C-alpha positions in Angstrom: -15.7 -8.6 1.4 -12.4 -6.9 0.9 -12.5 -3.6 -0.2 -9.0 -2.6 -0.8 -8.9 1.4 -1.4 -5.5 2.9 -3.6 -5.2 6.5 -3.1 -2.9 7.9 -5.9 -0.6 10.9 -6.4 -1.7 14.0 -8.7 0.2 14.1 -12.2 1.4 17.5 -10.8 3.6 16.2 -8.2 4.8 13.3 -9.9 8.5 13.3 -11.5 7.2 10.9 -14.5 2.9 10.5 -14.9 4.0 7.4 -17.0 6.0 5.8 -14.5 3.4 6.1 -11.8 0.8 4.9 -14.6 2.6 1.8 -15.1 3.4 1.2 -11.4 -0.4 1.4 -10.5 -1.2 -1.0 -13.2 1.3 -3.5 -11.6 -0.7 -3.0 -8.1 -3.8 -3.2 -10.0 -3.0 -6.4 -11.4 -2.2 -7.9 -8.0 -4.6 -6.8 -6.3 -7.0 -8.4 -8.9 -5.2 -11.9 -8.4 -7.0 -12.6 -5.7 -8.2 -16.1 -5.5 -11.3 -15.3 -4.4 -13.7 -12.9 -6.5 -15.3 -11.2 -3.0 -13.4 -7.8 -3.3 -13.4 -4.6 -4.7 -11.0 -2.1 -5.3 -11.4 1.7 -5.3 -8.4 3.9 -6.9 -8.9 7.6 -5.6 -7.1 10.5 -7.7 -6.8 13.9 -9.2 -6.4 12.3 -12.5 -7.2 8.6 -14.3 -3.9 6.9 -14.7 -2.7 5.9 -17.9 -3.1 2.5 -18.1 -4.5 -0.5 -20.5 -5.4 -2.5 -17.4 -9.0 -2.7 -16.7 -11.1 -5.4 -13.9 -14.7 -5.2 -13.5 -13.8 -4.7 -9.6 -12.2 -1.6 -10.0 -13.8 2.3 -9.2 -12.1 4.9 -9.7 -13.1 8.4 -7.9 -11.4 11.7 -9.4 -11.3 14.5 -6.6 -10.7 17.9 -7.2 -8.6 18.5 -3.9 -5.9 21.7 -4.0 -2.3 20.0 -5.3 -0.1 19.0 -2.5 2.9 20.4 -2.1 6.6 19.1 -3.3 7.3 18.8 0.4 6.5 15.4 2.6 3.8 16.5 5.0 1.3 18.3 2.2 1.7 15.1 0.3 0.7 13.0 3.3 -2.2 15.2 4.0 -3.3 14.3 0.7 -3.0 10.6 1.1 -5.0 10.9 4.2 -7.4 12.9 2.6 -8.1 10.7 -0.7 -7.3 7.2 1.7 -10.8 8.8 4.3 -12.7 9.7 1.0 -12.3 6.3 -0.7 -13.0 4.4 3.0 -16.1 6.3 3.1 -17.2 5.4 -0.6 -16.7 2.1 0.3 -19.8 1.3 2.1 -21.4 1.1 -1.5 -19.7 -2.3 -1.3 -21.3 -3.3 1.8 -17.8 -4.7 2.9 -16.6 -6.7 6.0 -13.0 -5.1 5.7 -11.3 -2.5 4.0 -7.4 -2.6 3.4 -5.7 0.5 1.7 -2.8 -0.4 -0.6 0.1 1.8 -1.6 0.1 2.5 -5.3 3.2 0.9 -5.9 3.2 -2.7 -4.0 1.7 -5.8 -4.3 0.0 -8.3 -2.5 -0.6 -11.9 -2.0 -3.7 -13.5 -3.7 -5.2 -15.2 -1.1 -6.2 -11.6 1.0 -9.6 -11.6 0.1 -9.9 -15.6 0.2 -8.5 -15.3 4.1 -11.3 -12.1 4.7 -14.4 -14.0 3.1 -13.1 -16.5 6.1 -13.2 -14.7 8.9 -15.9 -12.0 8.4 -16.0 -11.2 12.6 -12.5 -10.6 13.3 -11.5 -7.2 13.9 -8.9 -7.5 10.8 -5.0 -7.8 10.8 -1.8 -6.7 11.1 1.1 -7.7 9.1 3.7 -8.3 11.0 6.3 -9.9 8.4 6.8 -8.8 5.4 9.0 -8.6 1.9 10.6 -5.8 1.1 11.7 -5.5 -2.6 14.4 -2.5 -4.0 13.5 -2.3 -7.5 15.9 -3.9 -9.9 17.5 -6.1 -7.2 17.4 -9.5 -8.0 17.1 -10.4 -4.2 13.8 -9.8 -1.8 14.6 -8.4 1.8 12.4 -10.5 4.2 11.7 -8.2 7.3 10.6 -10.7 9.9 8.6 -7.9 12.5 6.6 -5.0 12.6 6.7 -4.7 8.8 3.5 -2.5 9.2 5.3 -0.2 11.3 7.5 0.7 8.0 5.2 -0.2 5.4 1.5 1.4 4.2 0.1 -1.9 2.9 -0.2 -3.3 5.7 -3.3 -3.4 7.8 -6.6 -5.0 7.1 -9.3 -3.6 9.7 -13.3 -4.4 10.0 -15.4 -1.7 8.2 -17.5 -1.0 10.8 -14.4 -0.2 13.4 -13.2 2.8 10.8 -13.7 6.4 11.9 -15.7 8.1 9.4 -17.6 11.5 9.3 -20.8 11.7 8.3 -20.3 14.3 5.8 -17.6 13.4 3.8 -17.6 16.9 1.8 -15.7 18.4 4.7 -12.3 18.7 5.4 -10.8 16.7 7.9 -7.4 17.6 8.6 -6.7 15.6 11.6 -8.7 12.0 10.0 -6.1 12.8 7.2 -3.7 12.3 9.6 -4.8 9.5 11.5 -5.0 7.8 8.3 -2.0 8.4 6.3 -0.2 7.1 9.6 -0.3 3.6 9.2 2.5 3.0 11.7 0.0 3.7 14.5 -3.0 1.9 13.3 -2.1 -1.8 15.8 -1.3 0.6 18.3 -4.6 3.0 18.0 -7.0 -0.2 17.7 -5.1 -1.6 20.9 -6.2 1.3 22.9 -9.4 1.5 21.5 -11.0 -2.2 22.6 -10.5 -3.7 19.2 -6.8 -5.1 19.0 -5.7 -6.4 15.2 -4.4 -9.9 15.0 -1.3 -10.7 13.0 -2.1 -11.9 9.6 -0.8 -15.8 9.4 0.7 -15.2 6.2 3.0 -12.4 4.1 0.6 -10.2 2.7 2.5 -7.7 0.8 5.5 -6.4 -0.9 6.8 -3.3 -0.4 8.6 -1.7 -3.3 11.0 1.0 -2.9 13.4 2.7 -5.2 11.4 3.3 -7.7 11.4 7.3 -7.5 8.1 7.9 -6.8 7.9 6.7 -3.3 7.2 9.4 -0.7 9.7 7.4 1.8 13.0 5.2 0.7 13.9 6.0 -2.4 17.6 5.2 -1.7 19.2 2.5 -3.4 20.6 0.7 0.4 17.8 0.6 1.8 17.9 0.5 5.6 21.8 0.4 5.9 22.3 4.1 5.6 20.2 4.5 9.2 22.2 1.7 10.4 25.7 1.9 9.0 26.9 2.3 12.5 25.9 -1.1 13.8 28.0 -3.8 14.4 29.5 -7.0 12.7 26.5 -9.0 14.2 23.5 -6.8 13.4 25.2 -6.5 9.6 25.4 -10.0 9.4 21.7 -10.6 10.3 21.1 -8.4 7.9 21.9 -9.7 4.7 20.9 -13.1 5.8 17.7 -12.0 5.5 17.8 -11.5 2.4 16.6 -14.3 -0.1 15.9 -15.6 -3.7 13.3 -13.8 -5.5 11.7 -16.9 -7.0 9.5 -17.3 -9.2 6.7 -18.7 -6.8 6.9 -15.7 -5.3 6.0 -13.7 -8.0 3.0 -15.2 -8.5 1.8 -15.4 -5.3 1.9 -11.6 -5.3 1.3 -10.8 -8.9 4.7 -9.0 -9.5 6.5 -8.7 -13.1 9.2 -6.7 -13.9 8.2 -3.1 -16.0 10.0 -2.1 -18.9 10.3 1.4 -18.6 10.4 3.7 -21.7 13.8 5.8 -21.9 11.6 9.4 -22.0 10.5 8.0 -18.1 14.6 7.4 -17.3 15.5 10.4 -18.9 12.5 12.6 -16.6 13.8 11.3 -13.0 
């Protein structure tokens, strides 16, 4: 069984709690669109979101952690702590593997079935993946190192996790470890349990919705690479693809109609 763990930010550090809730609802619909029923979803939050979607495989864990500050480091540690709690609770379902999913991303509907067919694998990292900028007609195909960019990018066999015996204590180093998705592939190699590349595209990293911790801008990677030569820029633009109906269907993606008061709060 594959257990998805979704850490959700507090409404007190959200620009719009209504927007955060709507983004999570889309993520949950995407995750629960699996072709296999052999999965569970754990949402770790300060407060349950305002959504209408329900599914018998979703469990909410409400925590009373201190509210993080608005700085990146504080939010990151809060996210890591929620991930750790979600992974700890996942043992209730006796999973073969777990996967952390950011609360605004979408995932392939084939993940649970693939994991069920490969229960002994150490796990997988997502090498290629999609990056979608909210409101655009095209989607960006990142050919490699998607797992270095996006937190929704690793599936790990459950017994390979470094989990404490007592989850009621705080573990700052573990919190930091579990939020640092970019090092998972390398750390698993060092521990002698290397992950394999997932043999298909597993996730869409969704940016530009004003609630991302990272990559909030409108130009995605171009600002960071504006001094690159013309050949790099040509290759960059050639990586864009049509955001087809089949991609949307596989990842459970749909455009959201946001209420006017959401926009005014951002």
